[in-house]
C-alpha positions as CSV (number, residue, x, y, z in Angstrom):
1,V,-246.9,-95.2,-94.1
2,A,-244.2,-95.2,-97.0
3,F,-241.9,-93.2,-94.0
4,A,-242.7,-95.7,-91.5
5,I,-241.9,-98.4,-93.7
6,M,-238.5,-97.0,-94.9
7,A,-237.8,-96.0,-91.3
8,I,-238.5,-99.8,-89.9
9,G,-236.3,-100.9,-92.9
10,L,-233.4,-98.8,-91.9
11,V,-233.1,-99.8,-88.5
12,V,-233.4,-103.6,-89.3
13,Y,-230.6,-103.0,-91.7
14,N,-228.5,-101.3,-89.2
15,I,-229.0,-104.6,-87.1
16,K,-227.9,-106.5,-89.5
17,K,-225.3,-104.6,-90.7
18,L,-224.2,-103.9,-86.9
19,G,-224.9,-106.3,-85.0
20,L,-226.9,-106.3,-81.7
21,R,-224.3,-105.4,-79.7
22,Q,-222.9,-102.8,-82.0
23,F,-226.8,-101.4,-82.2
24,A,-226.6,-101.4,-78.4
25,I,-223.3,-99.1,-78.6
26,N,-224.8,-96.6,-81.0
27,L,-228.3,-96.5,-78.5
28,I,-225.6,-95.6,-75.5
29,S,-223.9,-93.6,-77.1
30,Q,-226.9,-91.5,-78.2
31,A,-228.4,-91.5,-74.9
32,E,-225.3,-90.3,-73.1
33,N,-225.4,-87.4,-75.4
34,M,-229.0,-86.8,-73.7
35,A,-229.1,-84.0,-70.9
36,V,-231.4,-86.4,-68.8
37,Q,-230.6,-88.6,-65.5
38,N,-229.1,-92.3,-66.2
39,S,-232.4,-93.9,-65.4
40,E,-234.1,-92.0,-68.2
41,K,-231.0,-93.0,-70.5
42,M,-231.3,-96.8,-69.7
43,N,-235.2,-96.2,-70.5
44,Y,-234.5,-94.4,-73.9
45,C,-232.0,-97.9,-74.6
46,I,-234.3,-100.4,-73.6
47,D,-237.4,-98.8,-75.7
48,Q,-235.5,-98.0,-78.7
49,F,-234.0,-101.6,-78.6
50,I,-237.5,-103.4,-78.1
51,K,-238.8,-101.3,-80.9
52,V,-236.6,-103.2,-83.6
53,I,-236.9,-106.3,-82.2
54,P,-239.1,-108.4,-84.6
55,A,-242.8,-109.1,-83.2
56,P,-242.3,-112.9,-83.2
57,I,-239.3,-112.5,-81.2
58,N,-240.6,-110.1,-79.2
59,L,-242.6,-112.5,-77.7
60,F,-240.0,-114.4,-75.6
61,I,-237.7,-111.1,-75.0
62,T,-238.7,-109.6,-71.9
63,R,-237.5,-105.7,-70.7
64,D,-235.7,-107.1,-67.9
65,M,-233.6,-109.2,-70.8
66,V,-232.7,-106.1,-72.7
67,R,-232.2,-104.0,-69.4
68,A,-229.7,-106.8,-68.8
69,F,-227.9,-107.1,-72.2
70,I,-227.8,-103.5,-72.5
71,Q,-226.2,-103.2,-68.9
72,K,-223.7,-105.9,-70.0
73,V,-222.6,-104.0,-72.9
74,F,-222.3,-100.9,-71.0
75,D,-220.2,-102.1,-68.3
76,E,-218.0,-103.8,-71.2
77,I,-217.6,-100.3,-72.6
78,K,-216.8,-98.9,-69.0
79,I,-214.0,-101.3,-68.2
80,A,-212.5,-100.8,-71.9
81,L,-212.8,-97.1,-71.4
82,D,-210.9,-97.4,-67.3
83,T,-208.2,-99.5,-69.2
84,T,-207.2,-97.3,-71.8
85,K,-207.3,-94.3,-69.1
86,A,-205.1,-95.9,-66.7
87,E,-202.9,-97.1,-69.1
88,K,-202.6,-93.5,-70.5
89,I,-201.8,-92.1,-67.2
90,E,-199.3,-95.2,-66.1
91,A,-197.7,-93.8,-69.7
92,K,-197.2,-90.2,-68.4
93,E,-196.0,-91.5,-64.9
94,D,-192.9,-93.5,-66.6
95,K,-191.7,-90.6,-68.8
């Protein structure tokens, strides 16, 4: 029981310290390192994200809302990485 309370406390601390967006990025990063299909990665992120939402707030947050938020964060990461990759390719071509 004490371990569960400490684990929950650590997760809540990380959310407050990092913010929801950064927490989602961390989950996406963890999921990307898993050797599973993309749908399983998304479900992992959603499940982990929902676990840390406090109970009173959880009543107003749907699984679809969490999915949309995580997908938006993922899309932002992908755009940033693609832009960086394109800039590096252009820099090599200019040399």
